Backbone as JSON Lines, residues from 0, in Angstrom:
{"i":0,"aa":"M","n":[-9.92,2.06,79.93],"ca":[-10.84,3.15,80.17],"c":[-10.19,4.14,81.13]}
{"i":1,"aa":"T","n":[-10.25,5.4,80.79],"ca":[-9.66,6.41,81.65],"c":[-10.66,6.88,82.68]}
{"i":2,"aa":"S","n":[-10.14,7.16,83.85],"ca":[-10.99,7.66,84.92],"c":[-11.16,9.17,84.77]}
{"i":3,"aa":"M","n":[-12.39,9.63,84.88],"ca":[-12.65,11.06,84.8],"c":[-12.75,11.63,86.2]}
{"i":4,"aa":"K","n":[-12.05,12.73,86.42],"ca":[-12.13,13.41,87.7],"c":[-13.44,14.19,87.75]}
{"i":5,"aa":"P","n":[-14.08,14.19,88.92],"ca":[-15.29,15.01,89.01],"c":[-14.95,16.48,88.83]}
{"i":6,"aa":"R","n":[-15.82,17.2,88.17],"ca":[-15.62,18.63,87.93],"c":[-16.44,19.41,88.95]}
{"i":7,"aa":"S","n":[-16.04,20.6,89.15],"ca":[-16.71,21.44,90.1],"c":[-16.74,22.87,89.57]}
{"i":8,"aa":"V","n":[-17.64,23.67,90.12],"ca":[-17.68,25.07,89.73],"c":[-16.42,25.79,90.18]}
{"i":9,"aa":"H","n":[-15.63,25.13,91.03],"ca":[-14.4,25.73,91.53],"c":[-13.17,25.33,90.72]}
{"i":10,"aa":"S","n":[-13.34,24.44,89.76],"ca":[-12.2,24.01,88.95],"c":[-11.72,25.16,88.06]}
{"i":11,"aa":"L","n":[-10.46,25.13,87.7],"ca":[-9.9,26.15,86.81],"c":[-10.63,26.15,85.47]}
{"i":12,"aa":"E","n":[-11.0,24.97,85.0],"ca":[-11.69,24.86,83.72],"c":[-13.06,25.53,83.76]}
{"i":13,"aa":"Y","n":[-13.8,25.29,84.84],"ca":[-15.12,25.92,84.94],"c":[-15.0,27.42,85.14]}
{"i":14,"aa":"Q","n":[-14.0,27.84,85.89],"ca":[-13.78,29.28,86.08],"c":[-13.45,29.95,84.76]}
{"i":15,"aa":"L","n":[-12.75,29.24,83.87],"ca":[-12.47,29.78,82.54],"c":[-13.78,29.95,81.75]}
{"i":16,"aa":"L","n":[-14.66,28.97,81.83],"ca":[-15.97,29.06,81.18],"c":[-16.73,30.3,81.68]}
{"i":17,"aa":"V","n":[-16.81,30.46,82.98],"ca":[-17.54,31.58,83.56],"c":[-16.91,32.9,83.15]}
{"i":18,"aa":"S","n":[-15.6,32.95,83.18],"ca":[-14.89,34.18,82.8],"c":[-15.2,34.55,81.35]}
{"i":19,"aa":"K","n":[-15.22,33.56,80.47],"ca":[-15.48,33.81,79.05],"c":[-16.91,34.33,78.84]}
{"i":20,"aa":"I","n":[-17.89,33.72,79.48],"ca":[-19.27,34.18,79.25],"c":[-19.5,35.55,79.87]}
{"i":21,"aa":"R","n":[-18.86,35.81,81.01],"ca":[-18.98,37.13,81.64],"c":[-18.36,38.19,80.74]}
{"i":22,"aa":"E","n":[-17.18,37.89,80.18],"ca":[-16.49,38.83,79.29],"c":[-17.3,39.09,78.02]}
{"i":23,"aa":"I","n":[-17.85,38.04,77.43],"ca":[-18.65,38.2,76.21],"c":[-19.89,39.05,76.51]}
{"i":24,"aa":"R","n":[-20.54,38.79,77.64],"ca":[-21.71,39.58,78.01],"c":[-21.33,41.05,78.17]}
{"i":25,"aa":"A","n":[-20.28,41.31,78.91],"ca":[-19.86,42.7,79.16],"c":[-19.45,43.39,77.87]}
{"i":26,"aa":"N","n":[-18.7,42.69,77.01],"ca":[-18.25,43.27,75.74],"c":[-19.41,43.53,74.78]}
{"i":27,"aa":"S","n":[-20.5,42.79,74.95],"ca":[-21.65,43.0,74.08],"c":[-22.51,44.17,74.55]}
{"i":28,"aa":"G","n":[-22.15,44.72,75.72],"ca":[-22.9,45.86,76.25],"c":[-24.14,45.47,77.03]}
{"i":29,"aa":"L","n":[-24.32,44.18,77.27],"ca":[-25.48,43.73,78.03],"c":[-25.19,43.74,79.52]}
{"i":30,"aa":"T","n":[-26.15,44.2,80.29],"ca":[-26.07,44.05,81.74],"c":[-26.56,42.65,82.09]}
{"i":31,"aa":"Q","n":[-26.33,42.25,83.32],"ca":[-26.87,40.96,83.77],"c":[-28.39,40.96,83.65]}
{"i":32,"aa":"R","n":[-29.0,42.07,84.0],"ca":[-30.47,42.16,83.92],"c":[-30.97,42.03,82.48]}
{"i":33,"aa":"A","n":[-30.27,42.67,81.55],"ca":[-30.69,42.6,80.14],"c":[-30.53,41.18,79.61]}
{"i":34,"aa":"L","n":[-29.44,40.52,79.98],"ca":[-29.24,39.14,79.54],"c":[-30.31,38.24,80.16]}
{"i":35,"aa":"A","n":[-30.6,38.45,81.43],"ca":[-31.63,37.65,82.09],"c":[-32.97,37.81,81.38]}
{"i":36,"aa":"A","n":[-33.28,39.02,80.97],"ca":[-34.54,39.26,80.25],"c":[-34.57,38.49,78.94]}
{"i":37,"aa":"K","n":[-33.43,38.48,78.22],"ca":[-33.35,37.73,76.95],"c":[-33.53,36.23,77.18]}
{"i":38,"aa":"L","n":[-33.09,35.77,78.35],"ca":[-33.19,34.35,78.69],"c":[-34.53,34.0,79.34]}
{"i":39,"aa":"H","n":[-35.36,35.04,79.59],"ca":[-36.63,34.85,80.3],"c":[-36.39,34.24,81.68]}
{"i":40,"aa":"K","n":[-35.37,34.78,82.34],"ca":[-34.98,34.33,83.68],"c":[-34.9,35.54,84.6]}
{"i":41,"aa":"Y","n":[-34.8,35.27,85.87],"ca":[-34.57,36.34,86.84],"c":[-33.11,36.78,86.79]}
{"i":42,"aa":"H","n":[-32.87,38.02,87.19],"ca":[-31.51,38.56,87.25],"c":[-30.6,37.66,88.08]}
{"i":43,"aa":"S","n":[-31.14,37.1,89.16],"ca":[-30.32,36.27,90.05],"c":[-29.77,35.03,89.33]}
{"i":44,"aa":"Y","n":[-30.46,34.55,88.31],"ca":[-29.97,33.4,87.54],"c":[-28.63,33.73,86.9]}
{"i":45,"aa":"V","n":[-28.55,34.86,86.21],"ca":[-27.3,35.27,85.56],"c":[-26.24,35.59,86.61]}
{"i":46,"aa":"S","n":[-26.62,36.28,87.64],"ca":[-25.67,36.63,88.7],"c":[-25.07,35.38,89.33]}
{"i":47,"aa":"R","n":[-25.89,34.41,89.64],"ca":[-25.4,33.17,90.27],"c":[-24.51,32.37,89.34]}
{"i":48,"aa":"I","n":[-24.77,32.42,88.04],"ca":[-23.89,31.75,87.08],"c":[-22.54,32.46,87.03]}
{"i":49,"aa":"E","n":[-22.58,33.78,86.95],"ca":[-21.34,34.56,86.8],"c":[-20.5,34.59,88.07]}
{"i":50,"aa":"T","n":[-21.07,34.23,89.2],"ca":[-20.3,34.14,90.44],"c":[-20.03,32.68,90.82]}
{"i":51,"aa":"S","n":[-20.33,31.78,89.92],"ca":[-20.11,30.33,90.11],"c":[-20.89,29.74,91.28]}
{"i":52,"aa":"E","n":[-22.0,30.38,91.64],"ca":[-22.87,29.8,92.65],"c":[-23.8,28.77,92.04]}
{"i":53,"aa":"R","n":[-23.94,28.84,90.72],"ca":[-24.82,27.93,90.0],"c":[-24.09,27.43,88.76]}
{"i":54,"aa":"E","n":[-24.19,26.14,88.52],"ca":[-23.52,25.54,87.37],"c":[-24.46,25.5,86.17]}
{"i":55,"aa":"L","n":[-23.87,25.76,85.0],"ca":[-24.62,25.68,83.75],"c":[-24.57,24.26,83.21]}
{"i":56,"aa":"N","n":[-25.69,23.73,82.74],"ca":[-25.62,22.47,82.0],"c":[-25.49,22.82,80.52]}
{"i":57,"aa":"V","n":[-25.31,21.83,79.68],"ca":[-25.02,22.09,78.27],"c":[-26.19,22.76,77.55]}
{"i":58,"aa":"V","n":[-27.4,22.41,77.88],"ca":[-28.57,23.03,77.25],"c":[-28.66,24.5,77.66]}
{"i":59,"aa":"E","n":[-28.43,24.77,78.94],"ca":[-28.44,26.16,79.4],"c":[-27.31,26.96,78.76]}
{"i":60,"aa":"L","n":[-26.16,26.33,78.56],"ca":[-25.04,27.0,77.9],"c":[-25.41,27.37,76.47]}
{"i":61,"aa":"M","n":[-26.1,26.47,75.77],"ca":[-26.53,26.78,74.4],"c":[-27.51,27.96,74.4]}
{"i":62,"aa":"D","n":[-28.43,27.98,75.36],"ca":[-29.37,29.1,75.47],"c":[-28.63,30.4,75.78]}
{"i":63,"aa":"Y","n":[-27.65,30.31,76.67],"ca":[-26.85,31.47,77.06],"c":[-26.14,32.03,75.83]}
{"i":64,"aa":"C","n":[-25.51,31.14,75.05],"ca":[-24.8,31.57,73.84],"c":[-25.76,32.22,72.84]}
{"i":65,"aa":"D","n":[-26.92,31.61,72.65],"ca":[-27.92,32.19,71.75],"c":[-28.29,33.6,72.19]}
{"i":66,"aa":"A","n":[-28.52,33.78,73.48],"ca":[-28.91,35.09,74.0],"c":[-27.78,36.11,73.83]}
{"i":67,"aa":"L","n":[-26.54,35.63,73.85],"ca":[-25.39,36.52,73.66],"c":[-25.07,36.74,72.18]}
{"i":68,"aa":"G","n":[-25.78,36.02,71.31],"ca":[-25.56,36.18,69.87],"c":[-24.28,35.52,69.38]}
{"i":69,"aa":"I","n":[-23.87,34.44,70.05],"ca":[-22.67,33.73,69.61],"c":[-23.03,32.27,69.33]}
{"i":70,"aa":"D","n":[-22.25,31.65,68.47],"ca":[-22.48,30.25,68.11],"c":[-21.95,29.36,69.24]}
{"i":71,"aa":"S","n":[-22.8,28.51,69.78],"ca":[-22.4,27.68,70.92],"c":[-21.31,26.67,70.54]}
{"i":72,"aa":"V","n":[-21.34,26.16,69.31],"ca":[-20.31,25.2,68.89],"c":[-18.95,25.9,68.81]}
{"i":73,"aa":"D","n":[-18.92,27.09,68.22],"ca":[-17.67,27.85,68.17],"c":[-17.18,28.18,69.58]}
{"i":74,"aa":"F","n":[-18.1,28.56,70.46],"ca":[-17.75,28.87,71.83],"c":[-17.1,27.67,72.5]}
{"i":75,"aa":"I","n":[-17.71,26.5,72.35],"ca":[-17.2,25.29,72.98],"c":[-15.85,24.89,72.4]}
{"i":76,"aa":"H","n":[-15.68,25.02,71.09],"ca":[-14.38,24.72,70.48],"c":[-13.29,25.64,71.02]}
{"i":77,"aa":"D","n":[-13.61,26.92,71.1],"ca":[-12.64,27.88,71.64],"c":[-12.34,27.59,73.11]}
{"i":78,"aa":"L","n":[-13.37,27.28,73.88],"ca":[-13.18,26.93,75.28],"c":[-12.32,25.68,75.42]}
{"i":79,"aa":"R","n":[-12.59,24.67,74.6],"ca":[-11.79,23.44,74.64],"c":[-10.33,23.74,74.36]}
{"i":80,"aa":"D","n":[-10.06,24.57,73.36],"ca":[-8.67,24.93,73.05],"c":[-8.01,25.64,74.22]}
{"i":81,"aa":"Q","n":[-8.74,26.54,74.85],"ca":[-8.17,27.27,75.99],"c":[-7.95,26.35,77.19]}
{"i":82,"aa":"I","n":[-8.86,25.41,77.4],"ca":[-8.69,24.44,78.5],"c":[-7.49,23.54,78.23]}
{"i":83,"aa":"N","n":[-7.35,23.08,76.99],"ca":[-6.19,22.25,76.66],"c":[-4.89,23.0,76.89]}
{"i":84,"aa":"K","n":[-4.86,24.28,76.53],"ca":[-3.67,25.09,76.77],"c":[-3.43,25.25,78.27]}
{"i":85,"aa":"L","n":[-4.5,25.5,79.0],"ca":[-4.4,25.64,80.45],"c":[-3.82,24.37,81.07]}
{"i":86,"aa":"R","n":[-4.32,23.24,80.65],"ca":[-3.84,21.96,81.19],"c":[-2.38,21.72,80.8]}
{"i":87,"aa":"K","n":[-2.03,22.06,79.58],"ca":[-0.65,21.87,79.11],"c":[0.32,22.74,79.91]}
{"i":88,"aa":"D","n":[-0.1,23.97,80.19],"ca":[0.76,24.93,80.88],"c":[0.72,24.79,82.4]}
{"i":89,"aa":"S","n":[-0.25,24.03,82.91],"ca":[-0.43,23.94,84.35],"c":[0.62,23.02,84.98]}
{"i":90,"aa":"P","n":[1.21,23.44,86.09],"ca":[2.18,22.59,86.78],"c":[1.54,21.31,87.31]}
{"i":91,"aa":"R","n":[0.23,21.32,87.56],"ca":[-0.41,20.11,88.09],"c":[-0.51,19.0,87.05]}
{"i":92,"aa":"S","n":[-0.35,19.34,85.77],"ca":[-0.45,18.32,84.72],"c":[0.89,17.7,84.39]}
{"i":93,"aa":"R","n":[1.92,18.15,85.07],"ca":[3.27,17.62,84.8],"c":[3.63,16.51,85.74]}
């Protein structure tokens, strides 16, 4: 059995997740306030996610993707590929 390292909002992998959702939101023309309205949340919810003050769980990530008009499974597959590349290219994995 392999040991899993605890993850944090400060990890490179989580920062990649946040960067991707922030980029998708911005490219879709949505403001944080507009996205928050689609999620039926306060503006601070989106702001805290995009600044890594708040961590997304998988259900919230699916809701976030739906509100952004993207398929959550495709998003996760793409994120996984990017994380694998990041780990492969990272000096800490050598």
